[in-house]
N, C-alpha and C positions, 0 to 999 in steps of 0.2 A: 228364555232358555239359552244359556251360553253355548257357542259353537264347540264342536269337538276339537277345534284347533285352538281354543282359548288358552289352555295351559301352555301350549307350545309357543304361541305368540307372546304370551306374557313373559316367558323365560327369555325369548329372543330380545324383547324390549328391555328387560332388566340387564342383560349382558351388554346390549348396545349402549345403554346409558352409562353403565360402569366403565366401558371402554372409552366413551367420549369424555367422561369425567376425568379419567386418567390422562387422556390426550390433551384436554384443555388445561389441566394443571401443568403438564409438561410445556405446553405452548406459552403459558403465562411466565413460567420460569425462564424459558428460552428467550422470550422477548426482553425480560429484565436483564439477562446476561448479555444479550446482543447490544443493548443500549450502553451498558457499562464498558464492554469491550471496545465499542466504537469511540466512546468518550476517552478511555485510557489511551487508545492508539492515537487519536487526534492530539491529545495533550502531549504525548510522547514526541510526535513530530514537531509540535510547537517548541518543546524543550530543545530538540536537536537544532532548530534554526536559531535559537538564542544562545547556543553553545553549551547548554547544560546537559551533557551526555549522561551524567550519573542519574539525574532525575528522569531522563528519557528511559534509561535502562530499568529503573524501578517501575515506571509506568507500564512498560512492555511486559515485565514480569507479572504485574497485576492482571493485565489483560489476558495473558496466557493461562494464569491460574483460573480465572473465571471461565475462559473458553473450555478448559479441560473438564469443567463440571457438566458440560453437555455430552460428553463421550458416552455415558450409559444410554442416552437417547438413540444412539446409532442402531442398537438392537431393539430397544424397548419401544421407541417411537420414531422410526426412520423418516416418516412423513414430516416430523417436526425438525429432526436433525438436518435434513436436506432442504428445509424451507428457505425461501429467499432472504429473509431477514438474518438468519444465521450465516448464510453464504456471504452477505454483505459484511457481517462482523469479521468473518475470517479474512475477507479481502482487505479490510482496513488493518487488521492485525499483521497480515503479510506485508502490506505497504510500510507499516511502521518498522518491521524487522529488517526489510531490505534497505530502507533509508538509513536506519541506524547503523547497519553493518558497513555500508559503503562510506558514510560520513566519518565513522569512527575508525575506519581502516581494518575492520575485522572481516572474517569469512562470511559470505552470504549463505544463510541457511536455506535448505531446500524445502519443498512441501512436506517431505517425510519428517524432517526435523521439527516442523511446526505442527505436525499431526493433522494435515489437511490434504484435500484433493488438489490436483494440479490446477483445476479451473479457478477457484478463488485466489490461489497463490499467484498465478500468472497475471490475473487481472489486477492484483495488488502490486505486482512488480511493474506493470504498465503504468499505474498511477504514481509509482515512485519516481518515474522519469520526470513528472511535473514537479516533484519536490526537489530534484536535482537542479532543474532549471531555476527554481526559486533560490536555491543555495548559490548557484553561480551568479545570478543577478545581484544578490546581496554582497558577494565577494567583489564584483566589479564596482559596485558603488563605493566600496572601501578601497578601491585601487589595489586589490589583492588578486594576483593572477596565478599564484602558486598551484592551486588545486583545480583550477577551471578546466584545463586541458584534460586532466585525468578523469574528471567527472563527465566531461563530454564523451570520452571514450567509453565509459561505463554505460552512459545513455545509449550510445550506438550499439553496444554489445547486447544490452537488454532488448532493444528494438529488433536487432538481428535475430535473437532467439524467438521473439514473438512472431516474426514473419515466417518462421519455419513451421508454426502450428497452424495447419490449414484444415480445419474441420468445421462442420456446421455450428452456428451460434448456439443452438440448443445443447450441443455437446460441451462447448467451451465456456458457456455462461456469458456470451456476448464479447468474447475476446477480440474478435475481428474489429468490432466497433471501437474498442479501447485502443487497439493497435493503430487504427486509422487516425484517431485523435492525437496519438502521440507522435505521429509523423509530422504534424504541424508544429508541435512543441519542439521537436528536434530541429526543424528547419529554422524556426525563430531564434532558438538558443544559439545555433551555429552562427547565424547572421549577427546577433548581438555580440557574441564573443569575438568574432572576426573583426567587427568594427571597433570594439574596445581595444583589442590588441594592436590594431593599426594606429589608433589614436595614441595609445601608450607609447608605441615605438616612435611615432612622430614627435611626441612631447619629449621623449628621451633624447632624440637627435637634436631637437631645438635647444634643449638645456645644455647639451655637450657643445653645440656650436656657440651658444652664448658664453659658455665658460671659456672656450678657446679664444673667442674674440676679446673677452675681458682680459685674459692673460696676455694676449698680443698687445693690447692697448697699454697695459701696465708695464710691459717690457720695453 
């Protein structure tokens, strides 16, 4: 003989299954989107480093379009919208945008411009520091020093901003850890750039001295 609670429990079970089915569908969609956003963002950064800013811009646009498809989940499935894998996708998207803006000489977009919370945005900005180090090293290998000092200043400014955000890791999404890692990146980059500039200055002086000596001998 069924319990007098049977109908109520059956209804509760049906509603739970329906809700979980909807949530799982949203999760599968969000996972697919997050993978694409991360791939588009990573490819955009690669395009930036090889000097193809047009391709980078298109890839960033594609990433943004895919990411915007998760916006309805903010209200319908907030537990999916704020899940770690989507936060990672937003972080990578922010990193690509900040890197592109600085390298292309454009304005740096803020978190509101990208439609995201400050947490993934600032973590993405922190990781962009590593991309600027990579760009500087590539420039140094080509004996090109024109933008290195400017990029070093941007790295310092981003790091200075990150240092002002003093909240628990659970609030900032691990920003303190990212900031601590970037301190080492800054120090190594400053050392590499200082050594390269000194070497370049020495080589320039040697070349000038050789030229003066050569002119003196011929005279």
